[in-house]
GUPARO-290474 format. One record per residue (C-alpha): residue number from 1; residue in one letter; x, y, z. Coordinates in pm, 1 decimal. Layout:
{NUM, a, {X, Y, Z}}
...
This chain:
{1, m, {1193.5, 2243.6, -2508.5}}
{2, y, {1310.8, 1990.7, -2249.1}}
{3, t, {1156.7, 2206.6, -1978.4}}
{4, i, {813.3, 2199.3, -2142.3}}
{5, v, {838.3, 1822.1, -2192.5}}
{6, f, {935.3, 1773.7, -1825.5}}
{7, i, {647.2, 2000.1, -1706.0}}
{8, a, {400.3, 1808.8, -1930.5}}
{9, f, {526.7, 1478.8, -1799.3}}
{10, i, {482.4, 1590.5, -1436.5}}
{11, f, {132.8, 1725.5, -1514.4}}
{12, l, {28.1, 1386.5, -1668.1}}
{13, a, {184.0, 1185.1, -1383.4}}
{14, v, {-8.8, 1384.3, -1123.8}}
{15, n, {-346.6, 1407.7, -1305.0}}
{16, l, {-371.4, 1102.6, -1530.8}}
{17, p, {-436.0, 845.1, -1251.5}}
{18, s, {-727.0, 1038.2, -1103.5}}
{19, y, {-864.9, 1103.4, -1449.2}}
{20, v, {-854.2, 735.9, -1550.8}}
{21, r, {-996.7, 625.9, -1213.7}}
{22, k, {-1289.0, 864.1, -1245.7}}
{23, n, {-1367.1, 760.7, -1599.0}}
{24, l, {-1341.2, 386.8, -1517.9}}
{25, m, {-1583.7, 428.2, -1217.1}}
{26, e, {-1827.2, 606.8, -1439.7}}
{27, l, {-1793.8, 342.5, -1705.5}}
{28, i, {-1863.4, 58.0, -1458.7}}
{29, a, {-2170.4, 245.6, -1325.8}}
{30, d, {-2301.2, 310.2, -1677.0}}
{31, e, {-2248.9, -49.1, -1793.3}}
{32, s, {-2418.2, -172.6, -1480.3}}
{33, s, {-2713.9, 55.6, -1540.0}}
{34, k, {-2756.9, -50.7, -1902.1}}
{35, a, {-2726.7, -421.0, -1817.6}}
{36, k, {-2988.1, -378.8, -1546.0}}
{37, e, {-3228.1, -209.2, -1782.2}}
{38, n, {-3176.1, -487.4, -2042.6}}
{39, l, {-3194.9, -764.5, -1781.1}}
{40, q, {-2837.8, -877.3, -1854.5}}
{41, t, {-2678.3, -836.5, -1513.6}}
{42, s, {-2578.3, -1200.3, -1514.5}}
{43, q, {-2316.5, -1127.7, -1772.2}}
{44, l, {-2143.4, -860.8, -1569.6}}
{45, n, {-1801.9, -906.3, -1412.2}}
{46, f, {-1591.6, -596.4, -1356.3}}
{47, l, {-1282.5, -742.6, -1180.3}}
{48, t, {-1048.6, -647.6, -1460.2}}
{49, k, {-1175.8, -290.7, -1477.4}}
{50, i, {-1148.9, -260.4, -1094.0}}
{51, e, {-793.2, -380.7, -1113.1}}
{52, w, {-709.5, -91.7, -1347.9}}
{53, l, {-847.2, 164.5, -1098.4}}
{54, r, {-511.3, 154.6, -926.5}}
{55, f, {-316.3, 43.9, -1237.8}}
{56, y, {-226.8, -296.8, -1090.6}}
{57, p, {-179.8, -465.5, -1431.0}}
{58, l, {55.3, -188.8, -1542.2}}
{59, k, {243.9, -202.3, -1213.9}}
{60, k, {298.8, -579.7, -1271.2}}
{61, i, {445.5, -527.2, -1614.4}}
{62, l, {673.1, -248.1, -1505.5}}
{63, l, {794.3, -446.5, -1201.9}}
{64, a, {862.8, -755.4, -1415.7}}
{65, l, {1049.4, -547.0, -1677.3}}
{66, l, {1258.4, -379.8, -1400.3}}
{67, w, {1346.6, -715.5, -1252.9}}
{68, l, {1438.1, -861.5, -1595.5}}
{69, f, {1658.5, -561.5, -1652.6}}
{70, c, {1841.4, -624.7, -1332.3}}
{71, l, {1880.1, -995.5, -1434.3}}
{72, y, {2013.4, -890.6, -1772.9}}
{73, g, {2261.4, -656.0, -1604.9}}
{74, a, {2374.0, -936.4, -1369.1}}
{75, v, {2427.6, -1186.8, -1646.9}}
{76, r, {2582.0, -940.6, -1885.2}}
{77, g, {2810.6, -811.3, -1606.0}}
{78, i, {2975.7, -1153.2, -1573.6}}
{79, f, {3087.8, -1156.0, -1936.5}}
{80, v, {3196.5, -792.1, -1924.3}}
{81, t, {3394.6, -846.9, -1610.1}}
{82, i, {3563.0, -1153.5, -1756.1}}
{83, n, {3679.8, -947.2, -2059.2}}
{84, d, {3765.2, -637.3, -1863.0}}
{85, p, {3795.2, -707.0, -1487.2}}
{86, r, {3784.2, -345.2, -1375.8}}
{87, n, {3673.1, -258.7, -1026.0}}
{88, v, {3362.3, -68.5, -1139.5}}
{89, f, {3242.7, -365.4, -1341.8}}
{90, i, {3295.4, -602.9, -1052.9}}
{91, f, {3091.7, -371.1, -823.2}}
{92, l, {2801.6, -323.4, -1071.0}}
{93, t, {2782.7, -698.2, -1140.7}}
{94, a, {2773.1, -781.2, -772.1}}
{95, l, {2512.4, -508.8, -709.9}}
{96, f, {2285.0, -634.0, -994.2}}
{97, w, {2312.1, -991.9, -868.4}}
{98, m, {2230.6, -886.2, -517.1}}
{99, i, {1922.1, -688.7, -623.5}}
{100, t, {1807.8, -967.3, -855.9}}
{101, i, {1834.6, -1245.8, -594.8}}
{102, l, {1692.2, -1049.7, -300.3}}
{103, t, {1390.8, -923.1, -486.9}}
{104, a, {1304.6, -1240.4, -689.8}}
{105, r, {1061.6, -1385.4, -433.7}}
{106, k, {872.3, -1063.0, -361.5}}
{107, v, {841.3, -974.9, -725.6}}
{108, w, {716.1, -1325.8, -813.9}}
{109, r, {459.2, -1314.3, -530.9}}
{110, y, {334.7, -970.3, -643.4}}
{111, i, {299.9, -1074.7, -1007.1}}
{112, r, {149.3, -1409.4, -916.6}}
{113, l, {-132.7, -1263.2, -711.4}}
{114, p, {-432.6, -1255.2, -948.4}}
{115, y, {-623.9, -956.7, -805.3}}
{116, h, {-463.9, -688.6, -596.4}}
{117, s, {-779.4, -481.6, -566.7}}
{118, v, {-947.5, -737.2, -332.0}}
{119, p, {-756.4, -711.1, -4.1}}
{120, v, {-727.4, -1013.0, 224.3}}
{121, l, {-971.9, -1226.9, 14.2}}
{122, n, {-721.7, -1242.8, -274.5}}
{123, h, {-500.5, -1447.8, -44.4}}
{124, v, {-769.0, -1697.5, 68.4}}
{125, k, {-977.3, -1733.2, -252.4}}
{126, t, {-869.2, -1846.8, -588.9}}
{127, k, {-903.3, -1638.8, -905.9}}
{128, e, {-1213.3, -1846.6, -1018.2}}
{129, e, {-1381.2, -1806.1, -669.8}}
{130, l, {-1333.6, -1430.0, -686.5}}
{131, k, {-1478.0, -1413.4, -1036.8}}
{132, e, {-1771.9, -1624.3, -928.8}}
{133, a, {-1833.5, -1416.6, -613.7}}
{134, l, {-1850.0, -1101.0, -833.6}}
{135, q, {-2060.9, -1256.4, -1107.2}}
{136, g, {-2376.5, -1056.1, -1187.3}}
{137, e, {-2305.7, -773.5, -942.0}}
{138, c, {-2465.8, -450.4, -1054.6}}
{139, f, {-2272.2, -137.4, -928.1}}
{140, e, {-2420.1, 202.5, -867.1}}
{141, k, {-2233.3, 520.6, -793.4}}
{142, v, {-2276.9, 656.0, -443.6}}
{143, q, {-2381.0, 1021.0, -439.2}}
{144, f, {-2229.0, 1215.4, -153.2}}
{145, e, {-2355.0, 1551.8, -24.0}}
{146, h, {-2011.1, 1650.0, 96.8}}
{147, k, {-1826.0, 1839.2, -177.4}}
{148, m, {-1482.7, 1691.2, -118.4}}
{149, l, {-1612.6, 1332.8, -95.2}}
{150, r, {-1811.2, 1385.2, -413.0}}
{151, k, {-1503.7, 1513.9, -594.7}}
{152, y, {-1218.1, 1296.9, -466.2}}
{153, v, {-1379.5, 976.8, -317.2}}
{154, p, {-1570.7, 798.5, -592.6}}
{155, v, {-1753.1, 496.2, -446.3}}
{156, l, {-1947.3, 215.8, -620.9}}
{157, i, {-2185.5, -11.3, -440.0}}
{158, s, {-2361.9, -331.8, -535.2}}
{159, e, {-2568.6, -590.1, -347.7}}
{160, n, {-2264.5, -766.5, -197.9}}
{161, w, {-1960.5, -542.9, -272.8}}
{162, v, {-1832.2, -186.0, -238.6}}
{163, v, {-1553.0, -24.3, -440.1}}
{164, i, {-1369.8, 241.4, -233.2}}
{165, a, {-1050.6, 412.5, -353.9}}
{166, g, {-998.7, 136.3, -607.9}}
{167, r, {-1038.0, -144.4, -359.5}}
{168, l, {-1314.8, -402.0, -370.8}}
{169, i, {-1460.7, -469.9, -21.2}}
{170, p, {-1725.6, -733.4, 45.4}}
{171, r, {-2044.8, -635.2, 226.2}}
{172, t, {-2051.4, -984.4, 366.8}}
{173, g, {-1760.4, -1154.6, 547.0}}
{174, v, {-1666.7, -839.2, 735.3}}
{175, e, {-1684.8, -884.8, 1110.5}}
{176, k, {-1646.1, -520.8, 1217.8}}
{177, i, {-1492.6, -190.5, 1110.5}}
{178, y, {-1304.8, 66.7, 1315.1}}
{179, y, {-1337.0, 422.6, 1199.6}}
{180, f, {-1092.1, 655.8, 1381.3}}
{181, h, {-1123.9, 1027.7, 1338.3}}
{182, e, {-1113.2, 1366.7, 1514.5}}
{183, s, {-772.7, 1341.5, 1667.3}}
{184, p, {-708.8, 1609.9, 1926.8}}
{185, i, {-363.7, 1668.4, 1771.3}}
{186, v, {-440.8, 1671.4, 1398.9}}
{187, n, {-747.9, 1602.3, 1189.6}}
{188, y, {-694.6, 1247.9, 1103.9}}
{189, e, {-902.4, 952.7, 962.8}}
{190, q, {-821.6, 579.1, 949.3}}
{191, i, {-1044.5, 287.0, 851.2}}
{192, r, {-964.2, -63.3, 968.6}}
{193, i, {-1166.7, -356.0, 838.8}}
{194, i, {-1162.0, -677.2, 1044.0}}
{195, y, {-1263.4, -990.6, 852.0}}
{196, s, {-1441.2, -1293.8, 1005.9}}
{197, n, {-1125.2, -1504.9, 947.2}}
{198, g, {-927.2, -1267.9, 1177.2}}
{199, e, {-749.1, -1089.0, 897.7}}
{200, e, {-724.2, -710.8, 892.3}}
{201, f, {-701.4, -446.6, 625.0}}
{202, r, {-631.2, -79.6, 677.5}}
{203, f, {-702.5, 197.1, 425.1}}
{204, p, {-416.4, 444.9, 385.6}}
{205, s, {-445.9, 708.7, 654.4}}
{206, e, {-553.5, 1057.2, 562.8}}
{207, r, {-535.5, 1398.6, 721.5}}
{208, e, {-854.2, 1579.0, 667.6}}
{209, y, {-1038.3, 1878.1, 805.0}}
{210, a, {-1280.2, 1767.6, 1078.4}}
{211, d, {-1622.0, 1790.9, 924.2}}
{212, e, {-1942.0, 1652.2, 1069.4}}
{213, l, {-2110.4, 1590.1, 738.0}}
{214, r, {-1806.2, 1408.7, 594.6}}
{215, q, {-1776.6, 1181.0, 900.6}}
{216, k, {-2146.0, 1111.3, 895.0}}
{217, e, {-2149.9, 1011.9, 528.8}}
{218, i, {-1842.1, 790.6, 567.0}}
{219, s, {-1997.1, 629.4, 869.1}}
{220, n, {-2317.3, 560.3, 683.9}}
{221, l, {-2118.1, 404.4, 402.1}}
{222, l, {-1923.8, 180.6, 645.1}}
{223, h, {-2247.1, 68.3, 815.9}}
{224, k, {-2358.5, -64.3, 475.4}}
{225, i, {-2044.7, -283.0, 467.8}}
{226, s, {-2068.0, -401.0, 832.4}}
{227, p, {-2342.4, -371.3, 1088.8}}
{228, e, {-2073.4, -315.6, 1355.0}}
{229, v, {-1881.8, 8.3, 1314.3}}
{230, i, {-1677.4, 125.3, 1604.2}}
{231, e, {-1595.9, 497.6, 1599.1}}
{232, k, {-1334.7, 639.8, 1832.9}}
{233, a, {-1111.4, 934.9, 1846.4}}
{234, e, {-755.8, 845.6, 1747.6}}
{235, t, {-520.6, 968.9, 2021.0}}
{236, t, {-188.5, 827.3, 1914.2}}
{237, n, {22.9, 864.4, 1600.0}}
{238, t, {180.5, 528.0, 1648.1}}
{239, s, {-128.3, 337.0, 1552.0}}
{240, r, {-148.9, 524.4, 1225.2}}
{241, k, {172.0, 363.3, 1097.7}}
{242, k, {233.0, 7.2, 998.2}}
{243, d, {504.5, -245.6, 1073.8}}
{244, k, {561.7, -293.2, 697.9}}
{245, s, {562.4, -45.4, 420.1}}
{246, v, {755.2, 22.3, 102.7}}
{247, i, {807.9, 379.1, 217.7}}
{248, y, {1033.3, 402.2, 525.4}}
{249, w, {859.2, 701.9, 681.9}}
{250, n, {520.3, 538.7, 668.4}}
{251, m, {633.2, 270.3, 920.0}}
{252, n, {631.9, 285.9, 1295.5}}
{253, y, {970.3, 243.3, 1484.1}}
{254, k, {916.1, -132.0, 1508.2}}
{255, g, {904.1, -152.7, 1130.2}}
{256, k, {1199.3, 93.4, 1098.7}}
{257, f, {1406.4, -124.1, 1337.6}}
{258, r, {1333.3, -430.3, 1138.8}}
{259, r, {1418.9, -254.2, 812.3}}
{260, t, {1746.7, -134.6, 964.3}}
{261, l, {1826.0, -493.9, 1080.4}}
{262, g, {1762.4, -607.0, 719.5}}
{263, f, {2035.3, -373.6, 602.1}}
{264, i, {2310.3, -538.7, 809.8}}
{265, p, {2389.1, -796.8, 530.7}}
{266, v, {2393.7, -507.4, 274.1}}
{267, v, {2640.2, -310.3, 479.7}}
{268, i, {2860.6, -615.3, 530.4}}
{269, i, {2867.9, -680.7, 144.9}}
{270, l, {2942.9, -307.2, 83.8}}
{271, c, {3229.6, -322.0, 336.3}}
{272, f, {3387.8, -603.6, 125.2}}
{273, i, {3307.1, -437.6, -207.0}}
{274, t, {3418.5, -77.2, -132.3}}
{275, p, {3796.3, -160.7, -142.2}}
{276, l, {3749.2, -262.2, -509.0}}
{277, f, {3645.1, 84.0, -623.1}}
{278, m, {3728.9, 330.3, -341.2}}
{279, g, {4105.1, 282.2, -341.6}}
{280, s, {4297.9, 393.1, -44.3}}
{281, f, {4002.7, 568.1, 112.5}}
{282, w, {3797.3, 250.5, 148.8}}
{283, f, {3856.1, 225.3, 526.2}}
{284, i, {3697.0, 564.5, 588.6}}
{285, y, {3384.7, 476.1, 394.6}}
{286, d, {3352.9, 145.6, 580.2}}
{287, i, {3378.6, 321.6, 912.7}}
{288, i, {3105.5, 573.7, 807.0}}
{289, l, {2875.4, 289.6, 700.6}}
{290, v, {2919.1, 95.1, 1020.6}}
{291, v, {2880.3, 401.6, 1246.3}}
{292, v, {2559.8, 512.1, 1072.5}}
{293, l, {2418.5, 153.1, 1095.7}}
{294, i, {2494.1, 122.4, 1468.4}}
{295, w, {2352.4, 466.0, 1540.1}}
{296, q, {2039.9, 385.6, 1337.6}}
{297, l, {1991.4, 48.8, 1516.0}}
{298, r, {2036.8, 206.4, 1857.0}}
{299, y, {1802.5, 498.5, 1780.5}}
{300, t, {1525.3, 293.1, 1624.6}}
{301, y, {1538.9, 32.8, 1904.2}}
{302, k, {1517.0, 304.7, 2171.0}}
{303, m, {1223.9, 476.0, 1997.1}}
{304, m, {1054.9, 136.6, 1941.3}}
{305, k, {1050.5, 71.3, 2315.8}}
{306, i, {917.4, 423.1, 2385.2}}
{307, e, {649.2, 376.0, 2123.7}}
{308, e, {546.1, 35.8, 2268.6}}
{309, q, {511.9, 179.8, 2626.1}}
{310, k, {315.8, 477.6, 2498.1}}
{311, l, {84.6, 255.6, 2303.7}}
{312, k, {26.6, 27.9, 2604.7}}
{313, r, {-65.2, 329.5, 2827.3}}
{314, e, {-305.0, 469.4, 2561.7}}
{315, n, {-471.9, 129.2, 2505.1}}
{316, k, {-514.8, 97.0, 2882.6}}
{317, n, {-678.8, 440.3, 2894.6}}
{318, v, {-911.3, 353.6, 2604.0}}
{319, n, {-1014.5, 22.0, 2780.8}}
{320, i, {-1088.7, 220.4, 3096.4}}
{321, k, {-1310.1, 459.1, 2898.2}}
{322, d, {-1488.4, 173.3, 2730.5}}
{323, d, {-1563.7, 19.7, 3069.7}}
{324, d, {-1703.3, 358.5, 3196.6}}
{325, y, {-1933.4, 383.8, 2896.7}}
{326, s, {-2058.2, 27.2, 2942.2}}
């Protein structure tokens, strides 16, 4: 019985997001079409529905509940520890307080941001300005010829906006777009959008089969967003990864080195806490923690320098090629 429930849960977790996203996109397109026929486009504003394409409202609620649970555990732990000062209660109370304090600012900033589906502009425009900018937009579904794009990349387009992968991108205010593809090592795609205010947004990188029709249709779509679309072959795997990411392995070595530096206070705290619950073996655990941290710092720093040198060489080669073409 439990196995069936677990399999059903995994099936829903994998398929439900794409199902909801597909139906929401179709709902927006249908409502836009009906409003256009009835000359009621001025009443349209789909920001809330677009937010649900990537479940941002649900993520906010779950994140807030998780943080409140940690806060409850931290406060409750004080009273439990006072009544029964066992080592395990002291450790858990300290752990809950550390998580609650260190995550408070990031959780508040995430929840406070009104619209996560509008990259970059959601930091420079107010909630009312974003609503006004989207007022009366009539979205139509983009029909691709490529089978995989038609199935897995639903896109909506209006006069001034484009919805791609659950993100709302303006057709105005974008200075240029970089479209990297056809790596000689792996089939790889990356889209970088440069805004007129100097900000940059990158779509999550994807590994896809090199396909001329796919790249042509994506390029045509990007040209509708910005008149300047720069297409180049991506030759380095370092530029695919970011300095900051929730997932450790999605970062480049510069980001990994910074993440490791951030764990120094955590290791110091653990070195003081371990004697409370590890007994006579605490010294061994402390040595292991410190050795692993030092090795990780040394390795990520070394790889970061190698990565920076490699990136400089490749950028230099790209500039030489650009000069030759010009």
